[in-house]
Structure formats: structure tokens, C-alpha cells
BAKOL-619768 format. One line per field, with one value per atom (N, C-alpha, C, CB): residue number from 1; chain; y negated, z negated, x. Coordinates in steps of 0.1 Angstrom, whole numbers. Glycine has a CB too. Layout:
% BAKOL-619768
k <- c(NUM, ...)
c <- c(A, ...)
Y <- c(Y, ...)
Z <- c(Z, ...)
X <- c(X, ...)
//
This chain:
% BAKOL-619768
k <- c(1, 1, 1, 1, 2, 2, 2, 2, 3, 3, 3, 3, 4, 4, 4, 4, 5, 5, 5, 5, 6, 6, 6, 6, 7, 7, 7, 7, 8, 8, 8, 8, 9, 9, 9, 9, 10, 10, 10, 10, 11, 11, 11, 11, 12, 12, 12, 12, 13, 13, 13, 13, 14, 14, 14, 14, 15, 15, 15, 15, 16, 16, 16, 16, 17, 17, 17, 17, 18, 18, 18, 18, 19, 19, 19, 19, 20, 20, 20, 20, 21, 21, 21, 21, 22, 22, 22, 22, 23, 23, 23, 23, 24, 24, 24, 24, 25, 25, 25, 25, 26, 26, 26, 26, 27, 27, 27, 27, 28, 28, 28, 28, 29, 29, 29, 29, 30, 30, 30, 30, 31, 31, 31, 31, 32, 32, 32, 32, 33, 33, 33, 33, 34, 34, 34, 34, 35, 35, 35, 35, 36, 36, 36, 36, 37, 37, 37, 37, 38, 38, 38, 38, 39, 39, 39, 39, 40, 40, 40, 40, 41, 41, 41, 41, 42, 42, 42, 42, 43, 43, 43, 43, 44, 44, 44, 44, 45, 45, 45, 45, 46, 46, 46, 46, 47, 47, 47, 47, 48, 48, 48, 48, 49, 49, 49, 49, 50, 50, 50, 50, 51, 51, 51, 51, 52, 52, 52, 52, 53, 53, 53, 53, 54, 54, 54, 54, 55, 55, 55, 55, 56, 56, 56, 56, 57, 57, 57, 57, 58, 58, 58, 58, 59, 59, 59, 59, 60, 60, 60, 60, 61, 61, 61, 61, 62, 62, 62, 62, 63, 63, 63, 63, 64, 64, 64, 64, 65, 65, 65, 65, 66, 66, 66, 66, 67, 67, 67, 67, 68, 68, 68, 68, 69, 69, 69, 69, 70, 70, 70, 70, 71, 71, 71, 71, 72, 72, 72, 72, 73, 73, 73, 73, 74, 74, 74, 74, 75, 75, 75, 75, 76, 76, 76, 76, 77, 77, 77, 77, 78, 78, 78, 78, 79, 79, 79, 79, 80, 80, 80, 80, 81, 81, 81, 81, 82, 82, 82, 82, 83, 83, 83, 83, 84, 84, 84, 84, 85, 85, 85, 85, 86, 86, 86, 86, 87, 87, 87, 87, 88, 88, 88, 88, 89, 89, 89, 89, 90, 90, 90, 90, 91, 91, 91, 91, 92, 92, 92, 92, 93, 93, 93, 93, 94, 94, 94, 94, 95, 95, 95, 95, 96, 96, 96, 96, 97, 97, 97, 97, 98, 98, 98, 98, 99, 99, 99, 99, 100, 100, 100, 100, 101, 101, 101, 101, 102, 102, 102, 102, 103, 103, 103, 103, 104, 104, 104, 104, 105, 105, 105, 105, 106, 106, 106, 106, 107, 107, 107, 107, 108, 108, 108, 108, 109, 109, 109, 109, 110, 110, 110, 110, 111, 111, 111, 111, 112, 112, 112, 112, 113, 113, 113, 113, 114, 114, 114, 114, 115, 115, 115, 115, 116, 116, 116, 116, 117, 117, 117, 117, 118, 118, 118, 118, 119, 119, 119, 119, 120, 120, 120, 120, 121, 121, 121, 121, 122, 122, 122, 122, 123, 123, 123, 123, 124, 124, 124, 124, 125, 125, 125, 125, 126, 126, 126, 126, 127, 127, 127, 127, 128, 128, 128, 128, 129, 129, 129, 129, 130, 130, 130, 130, 131, 131, 131, 131)
c <- c(A, A, A, A, A, A, A, A, A, A, A, A, A, A, A, A, A, A, A, A, A, A, A, A, A, A, A, A, A, A, A, A, A, A, A, A, A, A, A, A, A, A, A, A, A, A, A, A, A, A, A, A, A, A, A, A, A, A, A, A, A, A, A, A, A, A, A, A, A, A, A, A, A, A, A, A, A, A, A, A, A, A, A, A, A, A, A, A, A, A, A, A, A, A, A, A, A, A, A, A, A, A, A, A, A, A, A, A, A, A, A, A, A, A, A, A, A, A, A, A, A, A, A, A, A, A, A, A, A, A, A, A, A, A, A, A, A, A, A, A, A, A, A, A, A, A, A, A, A, A, A, A, A, A, A, A, A, A, A, A, A, A, A, A, A, A, A, A, A, A, A, A, A, A, A, A, A, A, A, A, A, A, A, A, A, A, A, A, A, A, A, A, A, A, A, A, A, A, A, A, A, A, A, A, A, A, A, A, A, A, A, A, A, A, A, A, A, A, A, A, A, A, A, A, A, A, A, A, A, A, A, A, A, A, A, A, A, A, A, A, A, A, A, A, A, A, A, A, A, A, A, A, A, A, A, A, A, A, A, A, A, A, A, A, A, A, A, A, A, A, A, A, A, A, A, A, A, A, A, A, A, A, A, A, A, A, A, A, A, A, A, A, A, A, A, A, A, A, A, A, A, A, A, A, A, A, A, A, A, A, A, A, A, A, A, A, A, A, A, A, A, A, A, A, A, A, A, A, A, A, A, A, A, A, A, A, A, A, A, A, A, A, A, A, A, A, A, A, A, A, A, A, A, A, A, A, A, A, A, A, A, A, A, A, A, A, A, A, A, A, A, A, A, A, A, A, A, A, A, A, A, A, A, A, A, A, A, A, A, A, A, A, A, A, A, A, A, A, A, A, A, A, A, A, A, A, A, A, A, A, A, A, A, A, A, A, A, A, A, A, A, A, A, A, A, A, A, A, A, A, A, A, A, A, A, A, A, A, A, A, A, A, A, A, A, A, A, A, A, A, A, A, A, A, A, A, A, A, A, A, A, A, A, A, A, A, A, A, A, A, A, A, A, A, A, A, A, A, A, A, A, A, A, A, A, A, A, A, A, A, A, A, A, A, A, A, A, A, A, A, A, A, A, A, A, A, A, A, A, A, A, A, A, A, A, A, A, A, A, A, A, A, A, A)
Y <- c(-76, -84, -73, -90, -79, -73, -72, -81, -60, -59, -61, -43, -67, -69, -57, -81, -50, -37, -39, -31, -53, -54, -59, -65, -59, -59, -48, -59, -51, -39, -38, -41, -24, -20, -19, -4, -26, -24, -17, -38, -6, 0, -3, 13, -10, -13, -3, -29, 3, 13, 7, 27, 2, -6, -3, -20, -3, 1, -10, 9, -23, -35, -44, -43, -49, -58, -70, -60, -76, -90, -89, -98, -77, -76, -75, -65, -68, -65, -79, -54, -86, -98, -108, -104, -108, -116, -113, -114, -100, -94, -98, -77, -95, -98, -114, -95, -122, -136, -140, -144, -135, -138, -133, -132, -121, -116, -119, -103, -125, -129, -137, -138, -145, -156, -149, -165, -137, -130, -126, -117, -134, -131, -118, -142, -112, -101, -88, -101, -89, -78, -78, -78, -64, -64, -55, -60, -60, -55, -47, -67, -34, -27, -21, -14, -19, -13, 1, -22, 9, 24, 28, 34, 40, 45, 48, 55, 48, 51, 64, 40, 69, 81, 92, 84, 100, 112, 121, 120, 124, 133, 127, 135, 113, 105, 103, 91, 102, 101, 113, 98, 126, 138, 140, 149, 135, 137, 127, 137, 117, 106, 108, 91, 117, 119, 130, 123, 134, 128, 114, 138, 105, 93, 92, 87, 83, 83, 76, 73, 80, 75, 61, 82, 55, 40, 31, 37, 36, 28, 25, 35, 13, 8, 7, -7, 2, 0, 2, -15, 10, 14, 5, 33, -3, -9, -3, -22, 3, 10, 2, 23, -5, -14, -10, -27, -7, -2, -8, 12, -11, -15, -4, -26, 7, 21, 28, 32, 36, 45, 56, 53, 56, 64, 75, 52, 79, 89, 102, 91, 106, 118, 114, 128, 102, 100, 98, 90, 92, 90, 103, 83, 112, 125, 130, 138, 131, 136, 127, 133, 115, 106, 108, 89, 108, 110, 124, 110, 135, 147, 145, 157, 135, 133, 124, 126, 119, 110, 121, 99, 117, 125, 127, 120, 137, 142, 140, 158, 141, 142, 127, 147, 117, 104, 98, 94, 94, 88, 74, 88, 71, 59, 52, 52, 61, 53, 66, 47, 59, 46, 43, 43, 30, 26, 24, 15, 23, 22, 11, 35, 3, -7, -3, -22, -1, 3, -9, 17, -13, -23, -18, -35, -18, -12, -16, 4, -18, -21, -8, -31, 2, 15, 25, 20, 19, 26, 36, 15, 48, 58, 69, 66, 67, 76, 69, 82, 75, 69, 70, 75, 61, 61, 72, 46, 82, 93, 93, 107, 82, 82, 68, 86, 66, 54, 45, 57, 51, 43, 35, 53, 37, 31, 20, 42, 9, -5, -3, -21, -8, -9, -24, -2, -27, -41, -38, -51, -44, -43, -54, -40, -52, -65, -70, -62, -84, -94, -96, -107, -96, -99, -113, -86, -117, -131, -130, -136, -132, -131, -139, -134, -152, -162, -156, -175, -147, -141, -129, -137, -125, -112, -113, -109, -124, -123, -120, -135, -128, -125, -112, -132, -106, -92, -84, -87, -84, -76, -78, -80, -91, -93, -87, -109, -87, -81, -65, -86, -60, -45, -41, -40, -49, -46, -51, -52, -59, -62, -50, -74, -42, -31, -19, -26, -19, -10, -12, -12, -25, -30, -26, -46, -29, -27, -12, -35, -3, 12, 19, 18, 13, 22, 22, 18, 30, 31, 18, 42)
Z <- c(57, 47, 35, 56, 24, 11, 8, 0, 5, 3, -13, 7, -17, -31, -37, -34, -47, -52, -59, -62, -63, -71, -61, -84, -47, -38, -39, -25, -39, -38, -24, -47, -20, -5, -6, 1, 4, 6, 21, 5, 21, 33, 36, 32, 48, 51, 61, 56, 59, 68, 72, 61, 85, 89, 103, 87, 107, 119, 127, 118, 123, 130, 130, 122, 142, 142, 137, 156, 138, 132, 116, 137, 111, 98, 92, 94, 100, 96, 95, 106, 107, 108, 96, 121, 92, 80, 68, 78, 66, 54, 54, 55, 65, 67, 63, 83, 69, 67, 52, 76, 47, 31, 25, 25, 27, 18, 20, 17, 33, 37, 26, 50, 18, 9, -2, 5, -5, -16, -15, -18, -22, -20, -25, -26, -35, -41, -33, -54, -22, -15, -1, -15, 6, 20, 24, 24, 35, 42, 54, 46, 55, 66, 71, 63, 84, 90, 95, 103, 91, 96, 103, 83, 109, 115, 105, 122, 110, 101, 105, 103, 116, 119, 111, 133, 107, 99, 105, 95, 116, 123, 123, 138, 126, 124, 110, 130, 101, 87, 82, 78, 87, 82, 87, 87, 100, 106, 100, 122, 94, 88, 71, 91, 67, 51, 49, 45, 37, 26, 22, 17, 17, 15, 8, 8, 12, 5, -9, 15, -18, -30, -33, -37, -22, -23, -21, -12, -17, -15, -28, -7, -31, -45, -43, -50, -31, -30, -15, -34, -15, -1, 0, 2, 10, 14, 24, 17, 21, 30, 35, 24, 46, 50, 63, 52, 62, 74, 75, 73, 87, 91, 96, 102, 98, 102, 91, 111, 92, 82, 77, 88, 65, 62, 50, 55, 49, 40, 41, 41, 54, 54, 53, 67, 54, 55, 42, 63, 31, 19, 11, 12, 10, 2, 10, 3, 20, 30, 27, 46, 27, 25, 10, 27, 0, -15, -16, -25, -8, -9, -4, -2, 5, 9, -2, 24, -12, -21, -29, -32, -34, -41, -56, -42, -60, -74, -85, -74, -82, -90, -97, -81, -90, -94, -103, -81, -116, -125, -121, -139, -118, -113, -102, -121, -92, -81, -69, -84, -57, -54, -58, -39, -60, -61, -49, -69, -48, -37, -39, -35, -29, -28, -16, -26, -18, -7, -3, -9, 8, 13, 23, 18, 21, 32, 28, 34, 40, 38, 39, 49, 42, 42, 31, 55, 20, 8, 1, -2, 4, 0, -9, 14, -12, -22, -35, -15, -46, -59, -61, -70, -70, -74, -86, -79, -81, -91, -96, -85, -93, -98, -102, -86, -112, -119, -112, -131, -101, -93, -82, -86, -81, -69, -75, -62, -68, -68, -56, -66, -60, -48, -45, -51, -33, -28, -17, -22, -19, -8, 1, -14, 12, 21, 16, 38, 17, 19, 7, 24, 8, -3, 0, -5, -11, -12, -5, -28, 7, 14, 9, 28, 3, -4, -18, -7, -24, -38, -34, -47, -22, -20, -27, -4, -24, -29, -45, -26, -51, -66, -70, -71, -63, -64, -65, -52, -52, -50, -63, -35, -64, -75, -89, -76, -92, -105, -103, -110, -92, -90, -92, -76, -83, -84, -98, -73, -105, -119, -128, -126, -125, -134, -130, -132, -119, -115, -124, -100, -125, -134, -149, -132, -152, -167, -171, -170, -162, -166, -160, -162, -152, -147, -156, -133, -152, -160, -159, -154)
X <- c(251, 242, 239, 227, 238, 237, 221, 245, 217, 202, 202, 196, 190, 189, 181, 182, 188, 183, 168, 193, 167, 154, 142, 156, 145, 134, 125, 138, 111, 102, 98, 89, 97, 94, 78, 102, 72, 58, 56, 51, 50, 44, 31, 46, 28, 13, 9, 11, -2, -8, -21, -11, -22, -32, -36, -28, -50, -56, -60, -65, -57, -63, -50, -77, -46, -33, -37, -27, -49, -51, -51, -64, -56, -57, -43, -67, -34, -21, -12, -15, -15, -8, -11, -12, -25, -29, -22, -43, -22, -17, -1, -20, 6, 21, 23, 26, 15, 17, 16, 7, 5, 3, 13, -10, 20, 29, 43, 27, 44, 59, 64, 59, 57, 61, 66, 50, 64, 70, 85, 62, 94, 108, 113, 115, 105, 109, 105, 103, 99, 93, 98, 80, 99, 101, 90, 115, 84, 72, 76, 63, 70, 72, 56, 83, 55, 43, 46, 38, 35, 36, 23, 38, 23, 13, 2, 16, -11, -23, -30, -34, -28, -35, -30, -33, -37, -33, -22, -45, -23, -12, 1, -14, 1, 13, 18, 10, 9, 13, 20, 1, 14, 19, 34, 8, 36, 49, 58, 49, 55, 65, 67, 59, 57, 56, 65, 40, 66, 63, 68, 67, 63, 67, 80, 58, 88, 102, 100, 114, 110, 109, 112, 116, 115, 119, 107, 130, 95, 84, 78, 75, 76, 70, 56, 76, 49, 35, 32, 30, 20, 15, 1, 12, -1, -13, -18, -11, -31, -38, -49, -42, -49, -59, -68, -53, -79, -86, -100, -88, -103, -117, -125, -117, -118, -125, -129, -117, -141, -146, -132, -159, -132, -118, -122, -105, -134, -137, -128, -151, -124, -118, -102, -123, -98, -83, -78, -79, -85, -81, -77, -91, -85, -81, -67, -93, -67, -56, -44, -60, -46, -34, -29, -38, -38, -34, -27, -46, -30, -23, -9, -29, -6, 8, 17, 8, 11, 18, 27, 7, 40, 48, 41, 63, 41, 34, 45, 28, 57, 68, 71, 80, 67, 71, 59, 73, 63, 54, 50, 60, 36, 33, 38, 34, 45, 51, 48, 68, 44, 43, 29, 47, 26, 14, 7, 14, -7, -16, -26, -22, -26, -38, -46, -33, -58, -67, -76, -74, -75, -85, -95, -78, -107, -116, -130, -115, -138, -152, -159, -157, -154, -160, -156, -157, -153, -147, -158, -142, -155, -166, -158, -174, -146, -139, -135, -127, -139, -135, -121, -142, -116, -103, -103, -98, -93, -91, -77, -96, -69, -55, -53, -44, -47, -43, -33, -39, -27, -18, -25, -7, -39, -47, -56, -57, -53, -63, -71, -53, -83, -93, -96, -107, -97, -103, -112, -92, -125, -135, -138, -147, -140, -143, -156, -144, -159, -147, -138, -151, -125, -116, -109, -106, -104, -97, -83, -95, -81, -69, -59, -71, -62, -54, -48, -63, -57, -54, -45, -67, -43, -37, -22, -36, -14, -1, 0, 5, -9, -12, -14, -23, -23, -28, -15, -37, -9, 3, 16, 9, 17, 27, 23, 29, 9, 6, 8, -9, 4, 7, 22, 3, 31, 44, 51, 51, 45, 49, 47, 41, 36, 33, 44, 16, 50, 61, 73, 64, 76, 88, 85, 89, 73, 71, 69, 58, 65, 64, 75, 52, 83, 96, 106, 102, 117, 129, 136, 138)
//
């Protein structure tokens, strides 16, 4: 099978199975994106990171307090890539301000039906700012 080089890779880091399932279901209609789930715990993240350069968007979705996780997570992002990967943080316990223009924040409750459009807009910025 030939992989479309224009497909955007979305990595979902999520601590709740039902939330991940809802995100995956909503984004499964995006033909230009492939969705992958990864570990959310910091030790597991550190073992699987640094993030590969082929990830276009990371969705960090958590129902747990994540004040300690976000700064450590941001330290794992590659610094050499301009504007990539982009990050969408979805959390009801958001206590860390966005300090990076790659970050989009969504607070609970959020419009799950609007998630595909939000992701499409974010991924569109990859195309318009990338080489």
C-alpha cells in the first residue's frame, strides 16, 4: 500500500479511553490525517521521545491535573523545527499559559463536533508556514 506523503500525522496523548475514542471517532473523517495514540505518563513519554520529525500535530487531552506534565512535555518538543509539531492541549485543569505559538488551547467543555474543523485549521497552518 502506498502512503500519501501529504497526509498529516496526528499523535494523541490521552489519559482517558472514552475521551480518546471520541477524539478518534471525530477525526477519523479527516482524509488528510492519520491518527496514532501514545502513552501519556511522563516516564513513558521520555522513553518514546524525542518526537519524530514526521509528527505534524500532537493532541494532549487529559482529564487529570497536568500542571507538572505540560512544562516537561514542552521540553521534549524538538526546538530545531520551526512551527512543528503543533500542539493542541485539551484539559479542564489547564493551569499553564501558552508560551509557544505552536500551542492551541481548548478548555472543557469544548465543542467535540467542532474538533475536526479546529484540527483542519491547525494543520492548514502547517502547510501555509512550512516549506
